[in-house]
N, C-alpha and C positions, 0 to 999 in steps of 0.2 A: 496377581492375587487380588480377589475382589473383597471389598469391605462390606460387612453386613450392616445394612441400613436399619436402624431401629424402627419398630412398628409405629411409634408415635410420629416419626418423621414421614413415614410412608402415608399415614393418614392425613398429615398436614398438607403434603403435596397433592394428594387426591382431592382434598377440599378446595385447594387453591385453583386447581384445574376446573372444578365444577363451577366455582364462582366466576372464573374468566369466561367460560362458555355461556353461562347464564346471562352475563352482562353484554354479550356480543350478539343479542337477538337482532333479527332483521328489522329495519326501519322503513321498509318499502311500503307498508300499509298505513303509515302515519300521515303523510301529506294529504290534504283535501284536493279534490278536482284534478286528478292526475292526468286526465285526458285533455287538459287545456295546454296549448303550446307554451314552451318556455319563453319564446320571444314572439314578437308580432302581436296581432290582434285575433282573438277568437270570439265569435258571436254565437250565442245560444239563445233561442227563443224561450222566454219564461212562460210556463203553463198558465193559460187563462182559466184557472180553476177556482179563483177566489169568488166566493159568494157571501154577501153580507149576512151575518147571523140574524135570525128573526127572534122577536121577543116571545118568551115562553113563560108559563107559570113558575113562580119562585125566583124569577130573575130580579135583580136589584138594579134600578136605574138612577143615574145622577141627572137631575133635571134643573136647569136654571132658566129663569125668564128675566129679560132685561127690557126696560122701556126708556123713553126719553127722560121721564122723571123716575130715577132709581128708587125713590122711596115707595112708590106704588107697588113694586115687586119685592119689597123687603121681606115679607112674610115667607114666601117660597124660597128665596135665595138664602135667607138666614137659616132655614131648616136644612137646606142642602149643605151649607158650610159647616153647621154643627154636626150633622150626621157623618161627614167625611173627615172630621178632625182626627188627627193621629194616624190616618191611613196613608201610607206613602204611595206614590203613583205605581211603583213596581215593588210590591211588598212580598217577601217570602216568609213573613211572620204569620204562621197559621193561627196564632192566638189573637191577631188583630180582628176587630169586628168590622165587617164590611156593611156599611149602612147606606141608605138612600130610600127610594120609593119602591116598595115591594110589589111585584105583580102577583095578584091573588090567583086562586084556582080558576077563576072565570076569565083570567087574562086582563084584569082591570087594575088601575091604580087610582088612589084617591088623592087628587091634587087640590091643595088649598085654593079656595075661591072658584077655581074652574070646575071642581067636582070630580065625579068618577068618569074615567076615560078608558075605553077598551082598546088595548094595544096588542092583543094577541095576534101573532103571525106577522106583525109589521117589523120592518127594519128601523133602526134608530133614525134614519133619514125620513122615513114615512111618518114615524111617531112625532118627530119634530114639526113637520108640516101640519099634522092633525092638531097638536097641542097649540101651535101658533094660531091656527084658525079659530080655535075655541077661546083662546086667551084674548084674541083681538076684540071679543065682545065685552071684555072687562077692562083691558089695558089699552093704552094708546100706542100703536105701532110697536107691538112686542117683538122681541128677538129671542128665540128659544134655542137652547143647547141640550141635547140628549145623548147620553152614552151609557154603556154598561159599567156597573161598578163591581160586578162579580165575574168578569171574563177571565177565566183562569186556565192554566195548563200545568201539568205535573211533569217534572224531569227527574228520572231515577237512574241509578246505576253509576257507571264510571264517569261522573262529571264532578267538577270542583265543589259545587254547592247544590246537591240534590234537594229538591223541595217543590212545593206547590207555589206558583207565582200568579198573582193577580195583576193584570196589565190594563192600561187605559186605551190600548190600541186594538181594534178588532181585526186589523189586517196584520196578523202575526205569522211569520214564516218559521220553518224548522231552525234556520240559522239564528233568527232573533231569539228563539227560546233557548237554544244552547248557549247563546251569548249571555243570557240572564243567569244561567247556571254556571258561568265561569268557564265554559268550553269543556271538551272531553279531557280526561286525564291521559297520560301516556299509555295507560293500560286499556283505554276504551276501544272497542271493536268498531272502527269507523265504517267498515264495509257492510255492516249488518245491524243498523239501528232499528229498533222495533217501535212502531207507532200503534197505539191502541186507541180506537175511536168507537164511541157508542152511537149507533144509528138505528132508530126505530126499535129500541129495546134489545138490540143485539150488539155483541162486541165484534168489531172489525179490526183485523190485524194486517199491517203492511210493513214491508222491509224497505229501508232506505239506505242507499250507498253514498256516503259522504266522499268517497274517493273519486267519484265520477261527477262531472259537471251536468250529467243528465238528470241530476237531482232537481234542477230548475224546471224540468219538463214534467215532473211527477205531479199527479193530481193531488198528492198529499203534501206538496211543498208549503201550501198555506194551511195553518192549523185552525181547528175549530174549538169552540168552548169545551172544556173538560177533557181535551186530548191528553194522552199520556205518552211520553217518550222514554224508552228504556234503552240504555247503552250497556251492552254486554261486556264483561271483561274478556280480554284476549288471552292467548296462551302465555304471554309474558308475565301476566299476573299470577298464573298458576305456577310458573317456573320460579318466580320470586318467593312465593309462599313455600314451595318445596325446598328452595335453597335455605330459607330461614329455618325450616324444620331440620334439615340436614346439619346446619351449623349448631343448632340446639342439641341434637343427639351427639354430635361430635364433641362438643364441650362437656356434655354429661359423661361420655365415654372416657374422655381424657381425665376428668376429675376422678372417675371410678378407678382408672388405671393407677393414678397417683396414690390413691388411698390403699390399693392393693399392694403397691410397692412398699409403702410405709408399714403396713401391717406385717408383711413378710420379713421385714428387717428388724422388727421388734423382738 
C-alpha cells in the first residue's frame, strides 16, 4: 500500500532538486589559459602590438622639471604637485579632479617660464626631449619627466569593481585592467570578453578569450586610452536568478496554501 505524499512535500522535494542541479554547473570555462600545459614549460610569444600613445587636444599632462638647484624649478614643480594633490595613482573615483597641464585645441601647453610648446602628435618621450631642450635655455642641466594624467580605461560587467580607472602607466594590458577591477566574478564569461575602442571617430569591437593563452598574441592585448572592457554574464548567472525567482514563488505559494488551510478550518 502506497502512502500519499502531501503536495507541500512534493513541492519541497522539487525545489531541492532544482537547487542541487543549479549549484552543480560546469566549471570548465572558469580557469584562464587552459591551453597551457599543466607541467613543464610553455613559451608563447607576446604580440608586438604596443604603440606609445601620442598627445592629443584635451589631454592632461603631468610635467616636472628638475635641475641641480631645485629652487630654480620650484614654480613648475609646485604647480604640478598642487594640481595632482588628492588624486591617487590608480583612482576609480570618478569625482576626483584630474589636473595638470591641459593640451589646448591647437595641441599646445602653456608652461611657466618656458612658454607655449606645441606637443600635438608627440609621445611623452618625444615631449620630454622637446621640453628639456627648451628648458635648457633657462635652467642649468634640466631633467624633465612627462606622463599622461588622464590615461584611463573603463571595465564594466561581471567584475568585482566595475568603474573607470585612471592609471599612471601607458603600457597597460588587458590583464592589468582586469586586475584593477578585482578580476572577473564567478559569473563572468571568460571566453568572450568584449573590448570597445574608438579609432578615427568610429567604434571598433573585438572579442577576447581569457581561457586561451593566445590572448598574449592578440593585437588588442595592450589597451589604449579610453578603451572599454565589458565582461558578459554567463548562463550560471541566469540560472542563479531563475532559482531565486523560483524560491520566491515557492515561498509565496506555500504561504498562500497555509492561509487557505486556515480559512477552510474556520
